[in-house]
N, C-alpha and C positions, 0 to 999 in steps of 0.2 A: 500277626501277633496272636497266636493261639497257644496257650500253655496248658499242659496236662497236669491235673491235680490227682495224684494217686489217692484213692480213697480206702481201698481194702487191702488187708494183708500187712499193714505197717506194724501192728503189734505182735503178730505171730505169723511169719511167712512159712508155709508148710511145704511148698512145692518148688522144685527147681525147674528152670526153663526146659531142661531136657526131659524131665518127668512128664510134663504136660504135652510136649511135642510128641513123645512116644505114644502117650495115651491117645492123642488125636489121630495119629497115624493108624493105630490099631483099630480105633473105632471106624475110621474111614474104610479100612480093609474089610471089616465085617459088613458095614452098610453105610454109605456116605451120609444118609439121613441121620444116623446116630451121632455123628460128629457135629452136624448142624444143630441137632437138638441139644447136645451138651453145651454148645456155645450160647444157644438161646436161654437155657436155664440159668447159666452164670450171669448173663446180661440182665435177666429179670431181677436178680438180686441187686445188681447195680442200679436198676431203676428205683428200687426202694431207697437207696441212698440219694438218688437224684432229686427226689421230691423235697426233702428238707433243705437241700442245697439251694434249689430254686426259690424256696420260700425265703431263705436267708438273703439271697441276692435281691429279691423283690423288696425287702424291707429297708434297703440302704437308701439314704438320702444323699444326692450328689453334693460335693463341695462347691463353693462358688468358683467359677472359672472352668468347671467341667462341662458346662453346657455350651459347646462350640461345634462348628461343622467340620473340624479336622478328623483324622482317622481315629483319634482316641477321644472323640467327643462322646458325651453321654447318650447312649442309645444309637450311635452311628454304626452302620454296618450290621451289627448283630444286636438283638434285644439284650437288655442287661441280664436277663435270666436264661439266656440261651446256653444250654449244656448238651453234651453228647456222652452217652454211655458207650464205653469201648471195651471189648474183650482184648486182652493183651497177653502175649507170652514173651515179650521182650524182657530182658533182665532189667532190674531197677538199679540205676546208678552203677556202682562198682560191684554190685552183688550179682550172683548167678541165679538168684531166686526170682520168682515172679508173683505178683499180687493178683493176677488173672483178670481183674476188672478195674476200670477207673472211670471217673467222671471228669470230663474236660469242660472248663469254662471257656466259652467261645468269644465272649465280648472283650475286646482289648482293654477298655476302661475298667471293667470289673476285675481283670487280671491285675491291673495296676492297683486298684483299690484293695484287693484281697492280699496281694503278695509283696507290694513295694516295700523295700527296706527290710527284707526278711532276715538278713544277717545282722543288721543294726550297726555293724562295725564300719561299713564302707559308705554309709550315707553321706553324700556330699564330697567324698574324696576323689570321685572321678574314676576313670578307667585305670585299673591296676594301681590305684593310689597316686596317679599322676597329677590330680587336681584339674584334669581336663576330661571332656567327654571323649568317646571314641570318634574317629574321623567319620565325617558324613559329607555327602555331596551337596553343593549349592550351585545354583544356576545364575550366571550374570545376565544383565539386560540384553546382551548381544546373543544370548542362547548358549554360550560356552559354559562348561562346568568346571568346578574345582573342588578339591578336598579341603576341609577346614575342621577345626575343633573349637569348642567353647570352654571357657573356664567354668568349673563347677563351684558352687557356693555352699560351704558346709552348713552354715546357719539356715539358709533357705531350704536345703534338703532335709535337715532335721525338723524344721517347722512344718514342712509338707507331711512328713511321716507322723508327726504329732497330731496334725489336723486329721489325718486318716484314722488314727487311733481313737480320736474323740468323736468321730462322725456318727450320726444316728444310724443304727442298724448294726454297728460293729459289735461282735460278740466277745472277742478277745483282743487284747492289745499286743498281738504277736502274729507271726505268720503261721498259718493263715488266719486272717481276721474274721472271715465269714464262713467259707465253705467247710474247712476242716472242723471247726467247733460245732457246725450244724449236725455233723454225723458222728462226732467223737464218741458219745456215750453208747451209740448203737453198734460200733465196730465189732465188739465181741460176738454179738448176735449175727451180724452179716458173715463173719468168718465161720461160725458154726454152720450156717446154711451152705456156704461154699464147700466146706469140708464134706457135708452130707452129699452134695451133688457129685463131687469128685470121687468119693468112695463108692457111690452107686455105680458110676461109669467104669471105675476100675474093676468092680465085680463083674460087670457085663463083659468087659474085655478079657478078664481072666477065665471066665467060663468058656470063651471061644478058643483061647490060645493055650489053656492048660492041658 
C-alpha cells in the first residue's frame, strides 16, 4: 500500500512526457553525467517540498483504534513521516503531460489518513456502489481458502471520514488533508525553480545539437 501524491506541476504543467524524454536522451548523448545531474537538480526541488510534508505528517495524532499490529497499524512497517522523492516522466492520469517530481507517502496508515474518502460520493457505498466490499480471500481452520465480501455501512464510513477531518494535525477537510495543503502555497515557487532547471538544460542540449 504505497500511493504516490503528485506535488509539483498541478497548477501549471509545462512539459509533455515526450519533451522530457527527448531532453534526457539528448543530454545522455552529450554526456551521461549531464542527464544524471539534471535528475538530481529536479529531485533537490522535490526535497524542498518533502520537508513541510514530513512536518505535516509528524503533527498528526492517530484516531482511537489506529494503534494496532496489523499492516495498517500506526507506525507499522513504515514510519508515519516516511516519504520518497521521485523523478517521474510518466504521464499523469489521462494527460500526456508530466509533473517531473513527486513526493510519495510510504506509510499505509498515513495514506488512509491523508486521502480516505477523497471523492466523498462513494463513502460507505462499497465497490462500484454495490454496498459490498471487493472480494477478498479468507482462510478456514482447515487451511483452505475462499473468496468472500462484506457489506459496507454508509453511516460508519461517513463517521470515519468525519473523524479523520476533525483529527489533530489535519490542515484541510478535503483530499488531501495533510500533504497537499502543506505545500500548496509554495507550489508556484517550486514550479518556477523547475522551469529554470529545465530551460537551463534545454540550452545546454541546444548548443550541442544546433
